[in-house]
PDB file of the backbone (N, CA, C, O) and the ligand in Angstrom, with CONECT records:
HET     ZN  A 101       1
ATOM      1  N   MET A   1      17.632 -47.686 -13.169  1.00  0.00           N
ATOM      2  CA  MET A   1      18.120 -46.492 -13.762  1.00  0.00           C
ATOM      3  C   MET A   1      17.035 -45.967 -14.600  1.00  0.00           C
ATOM      4  O   MET A   1      16.937 -44.743 -14.689  1.00  0.00           O
ATOM      5  N   LYS A   2      16.215 -46.714 -15.220  1.00  0.00           N
ATOM      6  CA  LYS A   2      15.173 -46.276 -16.142  1.00  0.00           C
ATOM      7  C   LYS A   2      14.087 -45.526 -15.231  1.00  0.00           C
ATOM      8  O   LYS A   2      13.451 -44.570 -15.675  1.00  0.00           O
ATOM      9  N   TYR A   3      13.927 -45.981 -14.025  1.00  0.00           N
ATOM     10  CA  TYR A   3      12.925 -45.343 -13.197  1.00  0.00           C
ATOM     11  C   TYR A   3      13.409 -43.952 -12.710  1.00  0.00           C
ATOM     12  O   TYR A   3      12.639 -43.009 -12.526  1.00  0.00           O
ATOM     13  N   LEU A   4      14.769 -43.905 -12.515  1.00  0.00           N
ATOM     14  CA  LEU A   4      15.260 -42.583 -12.092  1.00  0.00           C
ATOM     15  C   LEU A   4      15.115 -41.485 -13.143  1.00  0.00           C
ATOM     16  O   LEU A   4      14.862 -40.316 -12.853  1.00  0.00           O
ATOM     17  N   VAL A   5      15.294 -41.946 -14.391  1.00  0.00           N
ATOM     18  CA  VAL A   5      15.063 -40.965 -15.555  1.00  0.00           C
ATOM     19  C   VAL A   5      13.606 -40.568 -15.536  1.00  0.00           C
ATOM     20  O   VAL A   5      13.239 -39.400 -15.659  1.00  0.00           O
ATOM     21  N   LEU A   6      12.805 -41.579 -15.379  1.00  0.00           N
ATOM     22  CA  LEU A   6      11.340 -41.321 -15.363  1.00  0.00           C
ATOM     23  C   LEU A   6      10.975 -40.329 -14.263  1.00  0.00           C
ATOM     24  O   LEU A   6      10.165 -39.417 -14.431  1.00  0.00           O
ATOM     25  N   LEU A   7      11.613 -40.564 -13.153  1.00  0.00           N
ATOM     26  CA  LEU A   7      11.368 -39.725 -11.942  1.00  0.00           C
ATOM     27  C   LEU A   7      11.701 -38.240 -12.116  1.00  0.00           C
ATOM     28  O   LEU A   7      11.029 -37.306 -11.678  1.00  0.00           O
ATOM     29  N   ALA A   8      12.932 -38.151 -12.879  1.00  0.00           N
ATOM     30  CA  ALA A   8      13.503 -36.879 -13.111  1.00  0.00           C
ATOM     31  C   ALA A   8      12.631 -36.143 -14.097  1.00  0.00           C
ATOM     32  O   ALA A   8      12.460 -34.931 -13.967  1.00  0.00           O
ATOM     33  N   VAL A   9      12.077 -36.819 -15.071  1.00  0.00           N
ATOM     34  CA  VAL A   9      11.177 -36.254 -16.048  1.00  0.00           C
ATOM     35  C   VAL A   9       9.911 -35.760 -15.354  1.00  0.00           C
ATOM     36  O   VAL A   9       9.465 -34.635 -15.580  1.00  0.00           O
ATOM     37  N   LEU A  10       9.337 -36.616 -14.505  1.00  0.00           N
ATOM     38  CA  LEU A  10       8.149 -36.155 -13.768  1.00  0.00           C
ATOM     39  C   LEU A  10       8.420 -35.048 -12.872  1.00  0.00           C
ATOM     40  O   LEU A  10       7.555 -34.176 -12.798  1.00  0.00           O
ATOM     41  N   VAL A  11       9.512 -34.931 -12.155  1.00  0.00           N
ATOM     42  CA  VAL A  11       9.836 -33.768 -11.259  1.00  0.00           C
ATOM     43  C   VAL A  11       9.982 -32.570 -12.182  1.00  0.00           C
ATOM     44  O   VAL A  11       9.436 -31.519 -11.845  1.00  0.00           O
ATOM     45  N   ILE A  12      10.668 -32.633 -13.312  1.00  0.00           N
ATOM     46  CA  ILE A  12      10.821 -31.554 -14.169  1.00  0.00           C
ATOM     47  C   ILE A  12       9.383 -31.011 -14.668  1.00  0.00           C
ATOM     48  O   ILE A  12       9.041 -29.829 -14.633  1.00  0.00           O
ATOM     49  N   ALA A  13       8.662 -32.012 -15.105  1.00  0.00           N
ATOM     50  CA  ALA A  13       7.317 -31.696 -15.614  1.00  0.00           C
ATOM     51  C   ALA A  13       6.522 -31.004 -14.460  1.00  0.00           C
ATOM     52  O   ALA A  13       5.852 -30.001 -14.703  1.00  0.00           O
ATOM     53  N   TYR A  14       6.592 -31.515 -13.258  1.00  0.00           N
ATOM     54  CA  TYR A  14       5.866 -30.920 -12.135  1.00  0.00           C
ATOM     55  C   TYR A  14       6.295 -29.506 -11.908  1.00  0.00           C
ATOM     56  O   TYR A  14       5.462 -28.622 -11.708  1.00  0.00           O
ATOM     57  N   MET A  15       7.673 -29.262 -11.939  1.00  0.00           N
ATOM     58  CA  MET A  15       8.202 -27.904 -11.665  1.00  0.00           C
ATOM     59  C   MET A  15       7.786 -26.974 -12.804  1.00  0.00           C
ATOM     60  O   MET A  15       7.490 -25.810 -12.534  1.00  0.00           O
ATOM     61  N   VAL A  16       7.748 -27.411 -14.031  1.00  0.00           N
ATOM     62  CA  VAL A  16       7.291 -26.501 -15.110  1.00  0.00           C
ATOM     63  C   VAL A  16       5.845 -26.200 -14.983  1.00  0.00           C
ATOM     64  O   VAL A  16       5.427 -25.065 -15.210  1.00  0.00           O
ATOM     65  N   TRP A  17       5.012 -27.237 -14.605  1.00  0.00           N
ATOM     66  CA  TRP A  17       3.601 -27.047 -14.434  1.00  0.00           C
ATOM     67  C   TRP A  17       3.347 -26.056 -13.264  1.00  0.00           C
ATOM     68  O   TRP A  17       2.501 -25.165 -13.344  1.00  0.00           O
ATOM     69  N   ARG A  18       4.107 -26.256 -12.202  1.00  0.00           N
ATOM     70  CA  ARG A  18       3.879 -25.357 -11.096  1.00  0.00           C
ATOM     71  C   ARG A  18       4.291 -23.975 -11.356  1.00  0.00           C
ATOM     72  O   ARG A  18       3.614 -23.058 -10.890  1.00  0.00           O
ATOM     73  N   SER A  19       5.369 -23.733 -12.077  1.00  0.00           N
ATOM     74  CA  SER A  19       5.822 -22.350 -12.311  1.00  0.00           C
ATOM     75  C   SER A  19       4.774 -21.720 -13.356  1.00  0.00           C
ATOM     76  O   SER A  19       4.484 -20.526 -13.278  1.00  0.00           O
ATOM     77  N   ALA A  20       4.246 -22.510 -14.282  1.00  0.00           N
ATOM     78  CA  ALA A  20       3.272 -21.976 -15.197  1.00  0.00           C
ATOM     79  C   ALA A  20       1.994 -21.548 -14.361  1.00  0.00           C
ATOM     80  O   ALA A  20       1.367 -20.529 -14.651  1.00  0.00           O
ATOM     81  N   ARG A  21       1.651 -22.356 -13.334  1.00  0.00           N
ATOM     82  CA  ARG A  21       0.478 -21.989 -12.558  1.00  0.00           C
ATOM     83  C   ARG A  21       0.824 -20.731 -11.833  1.00  0.00           C
ATOM     84  O   ARG A  21      -0.009 -19.824 -11.827  1.00  0.00           O
ATOM     85  N   LEU A  22       1.968 -20.582 -11.221  1.00  0.00           N
ATOM     86  CA  LEU A  22       2.307 -19.402 -10.497  1.00  0.00           C
ATOM     87  C   LEU A  22       2.247 -18.173 -11.385  1.00  0.00           C
ATOM     88  O   LEU A  22       1.813 -17.096 -10.976  1.00  0.00           O
ATOM     89  N   GLU A  23       2.703 -18.378 -12.631  1.00  0.00           N
ATOM     90  CA  GLU A  23       2.780 -17.380 -13.574  1.00  0.00           C
ATOM     91  C   GLU A  23       1.271 -16.842 -13.920  1.00  0.00           C
ATOM     92  O   GLU A  23       1.002 -15.651 -14.079  1.00  0.00           O
ATOM     93  N   ASN A  24       0.434 -17.803 -14.001  1.00  0.00           N
ATOM     94  CA  ASN A  24      -0.952 -17.483 -14.286  1.00  0.00           C
ATOM     95  C   ASN A  24      -1.564 -16.714 -13.150  1.00  0.00           C
ATOM     96  O   ASN A  24      -2.271 -15.727 -13.350  1.00  0.00           O
ATOM     97  N   ARG A  25      -1.274 -17.193 -11.922  1.00  0.00           N
ATOM     98  CA  ARG A  25      -1.788 -16.532 -10.677  1.00  0.00           C
ATOM     99  C   ARG A  25      -1.182 -15.091 -10.640  1.00  0.00           C
ATOM    100  O   ARG A  25      -1.853 -14.150 -10.215  1.00  0.00           O
ATOM    101  N   LYS A  26       0.008 -14.946 -11.060  1.00  0.00           N
ATOM    102  CA  LYS A  26       0.647 -13.570 -11.012  1.00  0.00           C
ATOM    103  C   LYS A  26      -0.144 -12.631 -11.891  1.00  0.00           C
ATOM    104  O   LYS A  26      -0.388 -11.480 -11.529  1.00  0.00           O
ATOM    105  N   GLN A  27      -0.558 -13.146 -13.091  1.00  0.00           N
ATOM    106  CA  GLN A  27      -1.190 -12.335 -14.086  1.00  0.00           C
ATOM    107  C   GLN A  27      -2.614 -11.970 -13.564  1.00  0.00           C
ATOM    108  O   GLN A  27      -3.126 -10.881 -13.825  1.00  0.00           O
ATOM    109  N   ASP A  28      -3.232 -12.931 -12.813  1.00  0.00           N
ATOM    110  CA  ASP A  28      -4.631 -12.762 -12.308  1.00  0.00           C
ATOM    111  C   ASP A  28      -4.634 -11.662 -11.317  1.00  0.00           C
ATOM    112  O   ASP A  28      -5.516 -10.802 -11.326  1.00  0.00           O
ATOM    113  N   ARG A  29      -3.631 -11.675 -10.436  1.00  0.00           N
ATOM    114  CA  ARG A  29      -3.657 -10.724  -9.360  1.00  0.00           C
ATOM    115  C   ARG A  29      -3.294  -9.350  -9.910  1.00  0.00           C
ATOM    116  O   ARG A  29      -2.230  -9.132 -10.490  1.00  0.00           O
ATOM    117  N   ARG A  30      -4.246  -8.428  -9.693  1.00  0.00           N
ATOM    118  CA  ARG A  30      -3.979  -7.084 -10.122  1.00  0.00           C
ATOM    119  C   ARG A  30      -3.146  -6.334  -9.204  1.00  0.00           C
ATOM    120  O   ARG A  30      -3.223  -6.534  -7.992  1.00  0.00           O
ATOM    121  N   PRO A  31      -2.333  -5.460  -9.722  1.00  0.00           N
ATOM    122  CA  PRO A  31      -1.501  -4.681  -8.755  1.00  0.00           C
ATOM    123  C   PRO A  31      -2.400  -3.679  -8.059  1.00  0.00           C
ATOM    124  O   PRO A  31      -3.320  -3.150  -8.683  1.00  0.00           O
ATOM    125  N   PRO A  32      -2.170  -3.409  -6.816  1.00  0.00           N
ATOM    126  CA  PRO A  32      -2.970  -2.451  -6.231  1.00  0.00           C
ATOM    127  C   PRO A  32      -2.783  -0.993  -6.890  1.00  0.00           C
ATOM    128  O   PRO A  32      -1.702  -0.594  -7.323  1.00  0.00           O
ATOM    129  N   PRO A  33      -3.854  -0.328  -6.905  1.00  0.00           N
ATOM    130  CA  PRO A  33      -3.776   1.021  -7.535  1.00  0.00           C
ATOM    131  C   PRO A  33      -2.754   1.886  -6.874  1.00  0.00           C
ATOM    132  O   PRO A  33      -2.685   1.957  -5.647  1.00  0.00           O
ATOM    133  N   PRO A  34      -1.942   2.558  -7.692  1.00  0.00           N
ATOM    134  CA  PRO A  34      -0.909   3.389  -7.053  1.00  0.00           C
ATOM    135  C   PRO A  34      -1.474   4.615  -6.403  1.00  0.00           C
ATOM    136  O   PRO A  34      -1.752   5.647  -7.015  1.00  0.00           O
ATOM    137  N   GLY A  35      -1.621   4.425  -5.123  1.00  0.00           N
ATOM    138  CA  GLY A  35      -2.206   5.556  -4.335  1.00  0.00           C
ATOM    139  C   GLY A  35      -1.193   6.707  -4.303  1.00  0.00           C
ATOM    140  O   GLY A  35       0.007   6.487  -4.135  1.00  0.00           O
ATOM    141  N   LEU A  36      -1.671   7.872  -4.459  1.00  0.00           N
ATOM    142  CA  LEU A  36      -0.741   9.050  -4.408  1.00  0.00           C
ATOM    143  C   LEU A  36      -0.257   9.139  -3.013  1.00  0.00           C
ATOM    144  O   LEU A  36      -1.065   9.019  -2.091  1.00  0.00           O
ATOM    145  N   PRO A  37       1.040   9.347  -2.781  1.00  0.00           N
ATOM    146  CA  PRO A  37       1.500   9.556  -1.396  1.00  0.00           C
ATOM    147  C   PRO A  37       0.939  10.858  -0.773  1.00  0.00           C
ATOM    148  O   PRO A  37       1.202  11.963  -1.249  1.00  0.00           O
ATOM    149  N   GLN A  38       0.195  10.686   0.254  1.00  0.00           N
ATOM    150  CA  GLN A  38      -0.339  11.819   0.934  1.00  0.00           C
ATOM    151  C   GLN A  38       0.414  12.146   2.175  1.00  0.00           C
ATOM    152  O   GLN A  38       0.661  11.293   3.029  1.00  0.00           O
ATOM    153  N   GLU A  39       0.798  13.475   2.269  1.00  0.00           N
ATOM    154  CA  GLU A  39       1.446  13.866   3.442  1.00  0.00           C
ATOM    155  C   GLU A  39       0.510  13.906   4.664  1.00  0.00           C
ATOM    156  O   GLU A  39      -0.579  14.473   4.576  1.00  0.00           O
ATOM    157  N   MET A  40       0.885  13.359   5.716  1.00  0.00           N
ATOM    158  CA  MET A  40      -0.013  13.386   6.879  1.00  0.00           C
ATOM    159  C   MET A  40       0.495  14.528   7.861  1.00  0.00           C
ATOM    160  O   MET A  40       1.692  14.710   8.080  1.00  0.00           O
ATOM    161  N   VAL A  41      -0.453  15.230   8.393  1.00  0.00           N
ATOM    162  CA  VAL A  41      -0.133  16.201   9.339  1.00  0.00           C
ATOM    163  C   VAL A  41      -0.975  16.027  10.655  1.00  0.00           C
ATOM    164  O   VAL A  41      -2.043  15.415  10.623  1.00  0.00           O
ATOM    165  N   SER A  42      -0.517  16.531  11.722  1.00  0.00           N
ATOM    166  CA  SER A  42      -1.192  16.353  12.936  1.00  0.00           C
ATOM    167  C   SER A  42      -1.691  17.667  13.429  1.00  0.00           C
ATOM    168  O   SER A  42      -1.038  18.704  13.317  1.00  0.00           O
ATOM    169  N   CYS A  43      -2.878  17.592  13.982  1.00  0.00           N
ATOM    170  CA  CYS A  43      -3.495  18.867  14.509  1.00  0.00           C
ATOM    171  C   CYS A  43      -2.807  19.183  15.840  1.00  0.00           C
ATOM    172  O   CYS A  43      -2.742  18.333  16.728  1.00  0.00           O
ATOM    173  N   PRO A  44      -2.285  20.437  15.975  1.00  0.00           N
ATOM    174  CA  PRO A  44      -1.522  20.811  17.213  1.00  0.00           C
ATOM    175  C   PRO A  44      -2.455  20.938  18.397  1.00  0.00           C
ATOM    176  O   PRO A  44      -2.015  21.071  19.539  1.00  0.00           O
ATOM    177  N   VAL A  45      -3.798  20.894  18.108  1.00  0.00           N
ATOM    178  CA  VAL A  45      -4.717  21.073  19.297  1.00  0.00           C
ATOM    179  C   VAL A  45      -5.096  19.729  19.784  1.00  0.00           C
ATOM    180  O   VAL A  45      -4.985  19.499  20.988  1.00  0.00           O
ATOM    181  N   CYS A  46      -5.548  18.782  18.948  1.00  0.00           N
ATOM    182  CA  CYS A  46      -5.984  17.519  19.501  1.00  0.00           C
ATOM    183  C   CYS A  46      -5.081  16.340  19.122  1.00  0.00           C
ATOM    184  O   CYS A  46      -5.232  15.234  19.639  1.00  0.00           O
ATOM    185  N   GLY A  47      -4.099  16.613  18.167  1.00  0.00           N
ATOM    186  CA  GLY A  47      -3.116  15.661  17.888  1.00  0.00           C
ATOM    187  C   GLY A  47      -3.631  14.636  16.813  1.00  0.00           C
ATOM    188  O   GLY A  47      -2.954  13.641  16.555  1.00  0.00           O
ATOM    189  N   LEU A  48      -4.770  14.869  16.218  1.00  0.00           N
ATOM    190  CA  LEU A  48      -5.290  14.095  15.219  1.00  0.00           C
ATOM    191  C   LEU A  48      -4.476  14.110  13.952  1.00  0.00           C
ATOM    192  O   LEU A  48      -4.082  15.164  13.453  1.00  0.00           O
ATOM    193  N   HIS A  49      -4.223  12.891  13.425  1.00  0.00           N
ATOM    194  CA  HIS A  49      -3.437  12.825  12.099  1.00  0.00           C
ATOM    195  C   HIS A  49      -4.428  12.868  10.944  1.00  0.00           C
ATOM    196  O   HIS A  49      -5.450  12.183  10.978  1.00  0.00           O
ATOM    197  N   LEU A  50      -4.170  13.570  10.046  1.00  0.00           N
ATOM    198  CA  LEU A  50      -5.074  13.609   8.842  1.00  0.00           C
ATOM    199  C   LEU A  50      -4.191  13.981   7.563  1.00  0.00           C
ATOM    200  O   LEU A  50      -3.100  14.541   7.669  1.00  0.00           O
ATOM    201  N   PRO A  51      -4.747  13.629   6.388  1.00  0.00           N
ATOM    202  CA  PRO A  51      -4.038  13.946   5.204  1.00  0.00           C
ATOM    203  C   PRO A  51      -4.013  15.565   5.037  1.00  0.00           C
ATOM    204  O   PRO A  51      -4.986  16.271   5.301  1.00  0.00           O
ATOM    205  N   GLN A  52      -2.917  15.995   4.619  1.00  0.00           N
ATOM    206  CA  GLN A  52      -2.686  17.406   4.505  1.00  0.00           C
ATOM    207  C   GLN A  52      -3.835  18.084   3.637  1.00  0.00           C
ATOM    208  O   GLN A  52      -4.290  19.175   3.980  1.00  0.00           O
ATOM    209  N   PRO A  53      -4.281  17.435   2.537  1.00  0.00           N
ATOM    210  CA  PRO A  53      -5.377  18.204   1.744  1.00  0.00           C
ATOM    211  C   PRO A  53      -6.669  18.347   2.493  1.00  0.00           C
ATOM    212  O   PRO A  53      -7.465  19.235   2.189  1.00  0.00           O
ATOM    213  N   ASP A  54      -6.919  17.423   3.547  1.00  0.00           N
ATOM    214  CA  ASP A  54      -8.133  17.491   4.318  1.00  0.00           C
ATOM    215  C   ASP A  54      -7.891  18.566   5.499  1.00  0.00           C
ATOM    216  O   ASP A  54      -8.828  19.033   6.147  1.00  0.00           O
ATOM    217  N   ALA A  55      -6.713  18.867   5.686  1.00  0.00           N
ATOM    218  CA  ALA A  55      -6.516  19.732   6.910  1.00  0.00           C
ATOM    219  C   ALA A  55      -6.796  21.218   6.625  1.00  0.00           C
ATOM    220  O   ALA A  55      -6.895  21.650   5.476  1.00  0.00           O
ATOM    221  N   VAL A  56      -6.916  21.967   7.709  1.00  0.00           N
ATOM    222  CA  VAL A  56      -7.204  23.360   7.540  1.00  0.00           C
ATOM    223  C   VAL A  56      -5.883  24.212   7.910  1.00  0.00           C
ATOM    224  O   VAL A  56      -5.377  24.142   9.030  1.00  0.00           O
ATOM    225  N   LYS A  57      -5.427  24.928   7.000  1.00  0.00           N
ATOM    226  CA  LYS A  57      -4.078  25.587   7.240  1.00  0.00           C
ATOM    227  C   LYS A  57      -4.376  26.929   7.967  1.00  0.00           C
ATOM    228  O   LYS A  57      -5.181  27.752   7.532  1.00  0.00           O
ATOM    229  N   GLY A  58      -3.696  27.072   9.050  1.00  0.00           N
ATOM    230  CA  GLY A  58      -3.677  28.400   9.821  1.00  0.00           C
ATOM    231  C   GLY A  58      -2.768  29.408   9.306  1.00  0.00           C
ATOM    232  O   GLY A  58      -1.896  29.100   8.494  1.00  0.00           O
ATOM    233  N   SER A  59      -2.924  30.617   9.739  1.00  0.00           N
ATOM    234  CA  SER A  59      -2.029  31.660   9.357  1.00  0.00           C
ATOM    235  C   SER A  59      -0.656  31.439   9.916  1.00  0.00           C
ATOM    236  O   SER A  59       0.284  32.039   9.396  1.00  0.00           O
ATOM    237  N   ASP A  60      -0.458  30.647  10.909  1.00  0.00           N
ATOM    238  CA  ASP A  60       0.744  30.304  11.538  1.00  0.00           C
ATOM    239  C   ASP A  60       1.520  29.272  10.762  1.00  0.00           C
ATOM    240  O   ASP A  60       2.652  28.946  11.119  1.00  0.00           O
ATOM    241  N   GLY A  61       0.888  28.717   9.636  1.00  0.00           N
ATOM    242  CA  GLY A  61       1.554  27.772   8.906  1.00  0.00           C
ATOM    243  C   GLY A  61       1.259  26.346   9.421  1.00  0.00           C
ATOM    244  O   GLY A  61       1.700  25.391   8.781  1.00  0.00           O
ATOM    245  N   LEU A  62       0.566  26.159  10.497  1.00  0.00           N
ATOM    246  CA  LEU A  62       0.252  24.837  11.008  1.00  0.00           C
ATOM    247  C   LEU A  62      -1.105  24.301  10.358  1.00  0.00           C
ATOM    248  O   LEU A  62      -1.957  25.035   9.856  1.00  0.00           O
ATOM    249  N   PHE A  63      -1.168  23.071  10.433  1.00  0.00           N
ATOM    250  CA  PHE A  63      -2.416  22.419   9.910  1.00  0.00           C
ATOM    251  C   PHE A  63      -3.247  21.932  11.017  1.00  0.00           C
ATOM    252  O   PHE A  63      -2.758  21.326  11.971  1.00  0.00           O
ATOM    253  N   TYR A  64      -4.592  22.207  10.894  1.00  0.00           N
ATOM    254  CA  TYR A  64      -5.448  21.816  11.940  1.00  0.00           C
ATOM    255  C   TYR A  64      -6.479  20.884  11.365  1.00  0.00           C
ATOM    256  O   TYR A  64      -6.730  20.890  10.160  1.00  0.00           O
ATOM    257  N   CYS A  65      -7.099  20.057  12.245  1.00  0.00           N
ATOM    258  CA  CYS A  65      -8.069  19.108  11.807  1.00  0.00           C
ATOM    259  C   CYS A  65      -9.371  19.731  11.360  1.00  0.00           C
ATOM    260  O   CYS A  65     -10.064  19.219  10.481  1.00  0.00           O
ATOM    261  N   SER A  66      -9.688  20.861  11.993  1.00  0.00           N
ATOM    262  CA  SER A  66     -10.940  21.501  11.733  1.00  0.00           C
ATOM    263  C   SER A  66     -10.819  23.036  11.890  1.00  0.00           C
ATOM    264  O   SER A  66      -9.867  23.541  12.486  1.00  0.00           O
ATOM    265  N   ASN A  67     -11.778  23.733  11.356  1.00  0.00           N
ATOM    266  CA  ASN A  67     -11.749  25.191  11.489  1.00  0.00           C
ATOM    267  C   ASN A  67     -11.858  25.602  12.934  1.00  0.00           C
ATOM    268  O   ASN A  67     -11.312  26.635  13.320  1.00  0.00           O
ATOM    269  N   GLU A  68     -12.543  24.827  13.741  1.00  0.00           N
ATOM    270  CA  GLU A  68     -12.822  25.152  15.161  1.00  0.00           C
ATOM    271  C   GLU A  68     -11.491  25.146  15.990  1.00  0.00           C
ATOM    272  O   GLU A  68     -11.233  26.000  16.839  1.00  0.00           O
ATOM    273  N   HIS A  69     -10.652  24.071  15.651  1.00  0.00           N
ATOM    274  CA  HIS A  69      -9.392  23.988  16.240  1.00  0.00           C
ATOM    275  C   HIS A  69      -8.355  25.095  15.748  1.00  0.00           C
ATOM    276  O   HIS A  69      -7.467  25.541  16.475  1.00  0.00           O
ATOM    277  N   ARG A  70      -8.554  25.454  14.539  1.00  0.00           N
ATOM    278  CA  ARG A  70      -7.765  26.481  13.953  1.00  0.00           C
ATOM    279  C   ARG A  70      -8.006  27.822  14.735  1.00  0.00           C
ATOM    280  O   ARG A  70      -7.080  28.528  15.135  1.00  0.00           O
ATOM    281  N   LEU A  71      -9.329  28.105  14.912  1.00  0.00           N
ATOM    282  CA  LEU A  71      -9.770  29.355  15.681  1.00  0.00           C
ATOM    283  C   LEU A  71      -9.361  29.236  17.160  1.00  0.00           C
ATOM    284  O   LEU A  71      -9.067  30.240  17.808  1.00  0.00           O
ATOM    285  N   LEU A  72      -9.346  28.084  17.653  1.00  0.00           N
ATOM    286  CA  LEU A  72      -8.948  27.857  19.022  1.00  0.00           C
ATOM    287  C   LEU A  72      -7.522  28.311  19.311  1.00  0.00           C
ATOM    288  O   LEU A  72      -7.207  28.812  20.390  1.00  0.00           O
ATOM    289  N   ARG A  73      -6.731  28.127  18.370  1.00  0.00           N
ATOM    290  CA  ARG A  73      -5.359  28.545  18.420  1.00  0.00           C
ATOM    291  C   ARG A  73      -5.101  29.952  18.008  1.00  0.00           C
ATOM    292  O   ARG A  73      -4.004  30.488  18.165  1.00  0.00           O
ATOM    293  N   GLY A  74      -6.140  30.539  17.475  1.00  0.00           N
ATOM    294  CA  GLY A  74      -6.045  31.885  16.942  1.00  0.00           C
ATOM    295  C   GLY A  74      -5.364  32.025  15.625  1.00  0.00           C
ATOM    296  O   GLY A  74      -4.938  33.096  15.194  1.00  0.00           O
ATOM    297  N   GLY A  75      -5.282  30.802  14.970  1.00  0.00           N
ATOM    298  CA  GLY A  75      -4.617  30.805  13.675  1.00  0.00           C
ATOM    299  C   GLY A  75      -5.625  31.282  12.638  1.00  0.00           C
ATOM    300  O   GLY A  75      -5.298  31.371  11.455  1.00  0.00           O
TER     301      GLY A  75
HETATM  302 ZN    ZN A 101      -7.919  19.024  16.149  1.00  0.00          ZN2+
END
């Protein structure tokens, strides 16, 4: 019976030690920088997906991957 108590104490000590270790590891790990959600658009000419700020907006309201493709569509 004495050994059972000793075993229980050891198990509890191990669990506390393990959770403390996990807590430390959690603090070490830096959260990923919150990237701004970028809206992706696809070029209607070639189908390329690119972030909207990088796209070229045509007069038709569509987003193109490049000025060449915009002109190709006459936008
Ligand atoms: Zn394109």
